N, C-alpha and C positions, 0 to 999 in steps of 0.2 A: 603965416602958415595956417592953413585950414585943417584943424585937428578934428577928425571925425571918429566915430566909434570904430569903424573898420580900420582906420589908420592905427589907432591905439592897439587894437587886437592883433593886427599884422606885426606891429613893432614888438609887442609882448611875445608873440609866437617866435619871431626870429631871434629874439634875445634868449628865450627859453630853450630853443632847439639847437642853437649854434648853427654854424654853416660848414658845408663840406663841398669839395669840388675837385677839379684836376688842374694842375699846372702844366702848361705845354712846354716841353723841353725843346722839341724841334718840330717844325711842320714844313715840309718841302714838297712843292708841286712840280719841280723840275722844268719850270717854264724857261729857265736859262741853264747853261752848262754848270754842273756842280764844280766846286773848287776841288782839285786833286792834289795829292801829295804822295811821295814815295814813303814817307815816314809820318808818324803821328803828329798832327798839328790841329790846333783849335779851329773848328768850323770847316774842316777839310775831310774829304773821303780819302783815306790812305790805304795802301796795299795790304791785303790779307792773303797770306801764303804766296800767291802768284798773281800779278796784275792781269786782268783781262785785256784783250786787244784794245777795246774801246769801252768807255764809261762816260756817256755824254747824253745831252738832251737831243731828242729827235722827234720830228713830227710823225705821229702814228695814230691812225684812226681819228683824224681831225683835231688832235691836241698834241701839246708837247709832253713827251714821256721820257723816262730814263731808259736808254738802250744800253744793255750790258752785253757786249759781243765777245765771243771767244773764237779763236782761229785754229784751224788744222795745223798751221805752222808751229803752234805752241804745244805740240804733242810731246811725249816723253823724250824723244830723240832730238827735238828742236829746242828744248830748254837748256839753259846753261848747266854746266857740270855741277852736281850737288843738288839740282832741282829736277832730276829726271824721274824720281819715284812718284808713286801714285798720290802721295800727300799733296803734291803741287798740281794735280789735275783739278783741284778745287781752286777756282780763280775768281777773285772778287775784291771788293773794297769795303772798308768799315768806317763808321762815323761815331764819335763819342756822344753818348746820351746819358751820362752819369746822373743817377737819381731817378730815372724813369722806371715805372712799374708796369707799363704796358707799351707795346709797339705794334703798329699796324701799317700795312702797305698794300696797294693794289697790284695784282700780279696777273699778267695776261696768259691765259691757258690756250696756247696755240694748238690748232688741230694737228700740226706736225708732231706734237708730243704724243699723240695717240699711238700706242704700240711701239714707241721708241724704246731702244734698248738702253738700260742703265739709268743712273740718276741724271736729272736735268738741271734743277736749280731751285732756289727759293730764298727764304730769309732766315737768318740766324740771330740769336741774341747771346751776348756774353753776360752771364749773371754773376753777381758778387754778393758776399755777406757783409756784415757790419764792419769788418776790417779791410774791406775792398779786395778781398781774396776771391779769385774766380772759383765758383762752386759748381757751375753747370753751363753747358752750351745747348739751350733749347732750340730746336730747329724744326721748321716745317718746309718740306720740299714737295715737288710734284714729280712722280715717276711711277712706272708700271700702271698707268691709267688711273691713278688716284693720289691723294695726299698721303704723305708719310711723315711721322714725327720722330724726333730723336731727343732723348734726355740722358744726361750723364749717369743717372742712377741705374738705368737699365743697360746703357751702353750698347743699344741695338736699335734698329729701325723698326717702327711699328706702323703697319698699314692701317689707316683710319677711314678710308673710303672718301666720299665726296659729299659736299653739302647738298641740301635740297635745291632742286632747280639747276644742278650742274650742267654746264654746256661748254663745249670747246669754242674757240675763237671769241672769247669774252673775258673781261676782267673779273677777278674775284678778290675780295678783301681778305688778307691773311692777318691774323692777330695772335700775338702771344702775350699773356698777362701773368703777373705774379700775384698770387694770393698769399701774402706772407703770414697772415693770421692762421691759415690752415696748411702752410708750407706746400703749396701746390702751384704748378704751372697749368694754365688753361690755354688750349689751342683751338681757335675758332676760325671758320671760313664763312664770310658773309653773315657774321653774327651768330652762327650756329656752332656750338661747341662740339668738336669732334673727338677731343681727348683731354683728360686731366691726369697729371702725373706728379710725382714727388718733385719738389723744388730744391731739396737738399740744403735747406737753410738759406736759400737765396732771398735777398731783400729787395734788390733793384738791379736794373740793367746798367752795364758800364758802356757797352757798345752795341750797335746794330750792324749786321754784316749782310751784304747782298752778294749771292754767289751764282755763278754759271759753272757747271761741272764739265770739264773736258775729259778726254779719254787718252789712254796710252797712244792709240793710233792717231788721235786728233779729230776734231769735228769743227765745222763752221756753224755757229748758231748765235742768234740774238734773242735775249729775253727782255721783255718790256715790263717796267715797274712804274708806278705813279703814286702820288699822294702819301708820302711817308709822314706818319704822325707818331711821336713818342710823348707820353704824358706821365706825370707823377701824381698819384692820388694824394689829396690833402686831407688830413684828419679833421674832424669837426673841431671848431674853435671851443676851447674849454669854457665852461660856464663860470661867470664871475661869482666870487663869494658873496658879493653884494646884490645878487640877483633879486631877493625879495624887496630890497629898497628900490631897485630900478623899476620893477613891476608896479610897486606902490606909487612911484613918481609918475609913471605913464597913466595910471588910473586917476591920479590927482589932476593931471593936465586935462583929461577928458571932463572931469567933474567941474573944473574951473571954467572950461569952455561952455558947458551947459548953463552954469549960473549967469555968465555974461549974456547969453542969448535970452535968458528969462528976464 
């Protein structure tokens, strides 16, 4: 091993500083059809409220994307008895990401969304506390020509505008992150924070949910998503109690190497 001064300094710094990073909970590019389930199952996208007509990989703009399609036939009158109320106009699927502290996904902003009436769709998180009790449903959706966010502490939609460089007929990256140290949710689009709000004691996400919003009368619409990533922030590695001895050892190795050269 060629022990140089720079090697020793780098080793000493890495030991002294500890390490921090992010563990990937799931990363999905939807190059193949996702696994579907009617009920919760490991590694599967399972129904949330009411299943969309289709939830599958589809070639769009030169790549394989996730196409979430709703149908006019699944309007209030077309759904089974007991699922005719507005609650089941929200049609999507969810995936377990237990332990994640941030989730992001690419969302296609279709020009057909411009001036469209009512909610369109987007990404939700189900956030939980240390006892795995759901504390909030942070949501970012696109409707009324802008992004809107929802948090359980306010229980209302808040219009937050659009990111710098916004354009229809393009993908935008939507991200929701939990800052547990400050008890905040951060909502960002293309890396630009559009809103920060109370996290209500949330520590991590339990599930991610992708929704397309139907209407009582029914609508035919496809929303495209891509590149889902959910990660968990890792705390810095605790410094060892024997740190002074470790650093002294590193210095000794370098000194020994110099004597041998002499």
